[in-house]
FITIRO-575731 format. One record per residue: residue in one letter; x, y, z of N, C-alpha, C in turn. Coordinates in steps of 0.05 Angstrom, whole numbers, padded with zeros to 5 digits, m for minus. Atoms other than C-alpha are relative to their C-alpha. Layout:
<rs>
[a, [X, Y, Z], [X, Y, Z], [X, Y, Z]];
...
</rs>
This chain:
<rs>
[x, [00025, 00006, m00005], [00258, 00221, m00553], [00000, m00023, 00019]];
[x, [00003, 00024, m00016], [00277, 00149, m00520], [00005, 00007, 00025]];
[x, [m00005, m00008, m00028], [00309, 00184, m00460], [m00020, 00014, 00012]];
[x, [00025, m00007, m00024], [00247, 00220, m00432], [m00021, m00019, 00000]];
[x, [00016, 00018, m00006], [00208, 00162, m00446], [00013, m00016, 00022]];
[x, [m00016, 00019, m00020], [00260, 00120, m00404], [m00003, 00007, 00032]];
[x, [m00002, m00013, m00021], [00260, 00172, m00352], [m00026, m00006, 00011]];
[x, [00027, 00000, m00007], [00182, 00171, m00348], [m00009, m00030, 00012]];
[x, [00003, 00031, m00009], [00186, 00090, m00347], [00009, m00001, 00028]];
[x, [m00018, 00001, m00025], [00239, 00093, m00288], [m00019, 00012, 00026]];
[x, [00014, m00016, m00018], [00196, 00145, m00250], [m00026, m00016, 00010]];
[x, [00027, 00012, m00003], [00133, 00105, m00257], [00002, m00028, 00016]];
[x, [m00006, 00020, m00021], [00168, 00040, m00233], [00005, 00004, 00024]];
[x, [m00006, m00011, m00029], [00197, 00072, m00177], [m00022, 00002, 00017]];
[x, [00023, m00009, m00020], [00129, 00099, m00154], [m00014, m00028, 00005]];
[x, [00017, 00023, m00004], [00097, 00029, m00162], [00011, m00015, 00020]];
[x, [m00009, 00012, m00024], [00149, m00005, m00123], [m00002, 00008, 00024]];
[x, [00001, m00017, m00021], [00147, 00047, m00069], [m00032, m00010, 00011]];
[x, [00026, 00013, m00008], [00068, 00025, m00065], [00005, m00025, 00007]];
[x, [00001, 00021, m00008], [00079, m00045, m00063], [00018, m00001, 00025]];
[x, [m00016, m00003, m00025], [00135, m00034, m00014], [m00018, 00004, 00031]];
[x, [00013, m00011, m00019], [00090, 00008, 00031], [m00028, m00028, 00004]];
[x, [00021, 00019, m00004], [00032, m00045, 00027], [00012, m00027, 00016]];
[x, [m00005, 00032, m00011], [00078, m00106, 00048], [00011, 00011, 00025]];
[x, [m00009, m00012, m00023], [00104, m00062, 00102], [m00021, m00005, 00020]];
[x, [00025, 00001, m00015], [00035, m00049, 00127], [m00009, m00031, 00008]];
[x, [00011, 00021, m00005], [00018, m00124, 00122], [00017, m00012, 00024]];
[x, [m00021, 00008, m00024], [00080, m00145, 00163], [m00009, 00011, 00027]];
[x, [00004, m00010, m00018], [00067, m00098, 00212], [m00035, m00009, 00014]];
[x, [00023, 00012, m00008], [m00010, m00116, 00217], [m00001, m00032, 00006]];
[x, [m00001, 00029, m00007], [00006, m00191, 00219], [00015, m00001, 00024]];
[x, [m00015, 00001, m00029], [00056, m00180, 00276], [m00018, 00010, 00021]];
[x, [00017, m00006, m00019], [00003, m00139, 00314], [m00017, m00023, 00004]];
[x, [00026, 00017, m00004], [m00054, m00191, 00303], [00013, m00024, 00015]];
[x, [m00008, 00024, m00019], [m00008, m00246, 00334], [00012, 00010, 00025]];
[x, [m00007, m00014, m00023], [00026, m00198, 00382], [m00013, 00005, 00020]];
[x, [00026, m00017, m00016], [m00036, m00167, 00409], [m00022, m00028, 00009]];
[x, [00018, 00016, 00000], [m00070, m00240, 00404], [m00032, 00010, m00005]];
[x, [00029, m00003, 00013], [m00126, m00216, 00361], [m00019, m00024, m00003]];
[x, [00018, 00025, 00006], [m00144, m00288, 00341], [m00011, m00012, 00029]];
[x, [00010, 00013, m00021], [m00162, m00301, 00415], [m00026, 00020, 00016]];
[x, [00021, m00022, m00009], [m00215, m00238, 00420], [m00022, m00008, m00013]];
[x, [00028, 00009, 00014], [m00282, m00232, 00401], [m00003, 00003, m00029]];
[x, [00007, 00001, 00028], [m00311, m00238, 00329], [00001, 00033, m00007]];
[x, [00003, m00032, 00007], [m00324, m00160, 00332], [00023, 00010, m00002]];
[x, [m00024, m00010, m00005], [m00258, m00142, 00352], [00016, m00007, m00023]];
[x, [m00014, 00008, 00025], [m00228, m00184, 00293], [m00008, 00016, m00022]];
[x, [00004, m00010, 00024], [m00270, m00155, 00244], [00007, 00029, 00000]];
[x, [m00009, m00031, m00004], [m00254, m00080, 00272], [00028, m00004, m00009]];
[x, [m00034, 00001, 00010], [m00174, m00102, 00262], [m00002, m00004, m00031]];
[x, [m00003, 00013, 00028], [m00187, m00131, 00196], [m00012, 00022, m00021]];
[x, [00012, m00029, 00020], [m00233, m00066, 00168], [00022, 00017, 00001]];
[x, [m00017, m00022, m00004], [m00182, m00021, 00196], [00028, m00006, m00016]];
[x, [m00021, 00006, 00013], [m00125, m00063, 00159], [m00006, 00006, m00027]];
[x, [00009, m00002, 00026], [m00163, m00062, 00097], [m00008, 00028, m00010]];
[x, [00007, m00021, 00007], [m00183, 00011, 00095], [00032, 00013, m00001]];
[x, [m00027, m00007, 00005], [m00107, 00026, 00109], [00021, m00005, m00023]];
[x, [m00007, 00013, 00023], [m00092, m00015, 00055], [m00007, 00016, m00027]];
[x, [00013, m00016, 00030], [m00139, 00020, 00004], [00010, 00027, m00001]];
[x, [m00013, m00023, 00000], [m00110, 00088, 00029], [00029, 00003, m00018]];
[x, [m00026, m00001, 00008], [m00041, 00072, 00012], [00002, m00007, m00031]];
[x, [m00001, 00010, 00024], [m00060, 00036, m00057], [m00012, 00025, m00017]];
[x, [00012, m00027, 00014], [m00105, 00104, m00073], [00020, 00021, m00004]];
[x, [m00019, m00025, m00002], [m00053, 00151, m00057], [00023, m00007, m00021]];
[x, [m00023, 00007, 00021], [00000, 00109, m00098], [m00006, m00003, m00026]];
[x, [00010, m00004, 00028], [m00043, 00106, m00155], [m00003, 00029, m00009]];
[x, [m00002, m00027, 00009], [m00053, 00176, m00154], [00025, 00013, m00009]];
[x, [m00025, m00012, 00010], [00019, 00195, m00157], [00006, m00013, m00020]];
[x, [m00012, 00010, 00023], [00028, 00148, m00211], [m00020, 00008, m00021]];
[x, [00014, m00008, 00024], [m00029, 00176, m00254], [00011, 00033, 00000]];
[x, [m00010, m00026, 00007], [00001, 00245, m00241], [00025, 00002, m00013]];
[x, [m00024, 00001, 00016], [00068, 00225, m00264], [m00007, m00010, m00029]];
[x, [00008, 00005, 00031], [00037, 00198, m00325], [m00013, 00026, m00015]];
[x, [00016, m00022, 00013], [m00002, 00264, m00341], [00026, 00020, m00005]];
[x, [m00021, m00022, 00010], [00062, 00304, m00332], [00018, m00005, m00024]];
[x, [m00017, 00004, 00028], [00096, 00269, m00393], [m00015, 00015, m00026]];
</rs>
């Protein structure tokens, strides 16, 4: 009984760490683009569009990751 539970826990942990890593990679890329493309010097509208896109991409990553975690929990 303990082994299947450990396997499920390991899978859930792996999925969670993958989701967190994906968000961190996105954040690093977005911050790099922000400063690399000098977004801070552009209009407020451009800054808002950049930030909104970044937020939506983060939301997509989190929702997909949580969906995978939910599916893994239901398989047990």
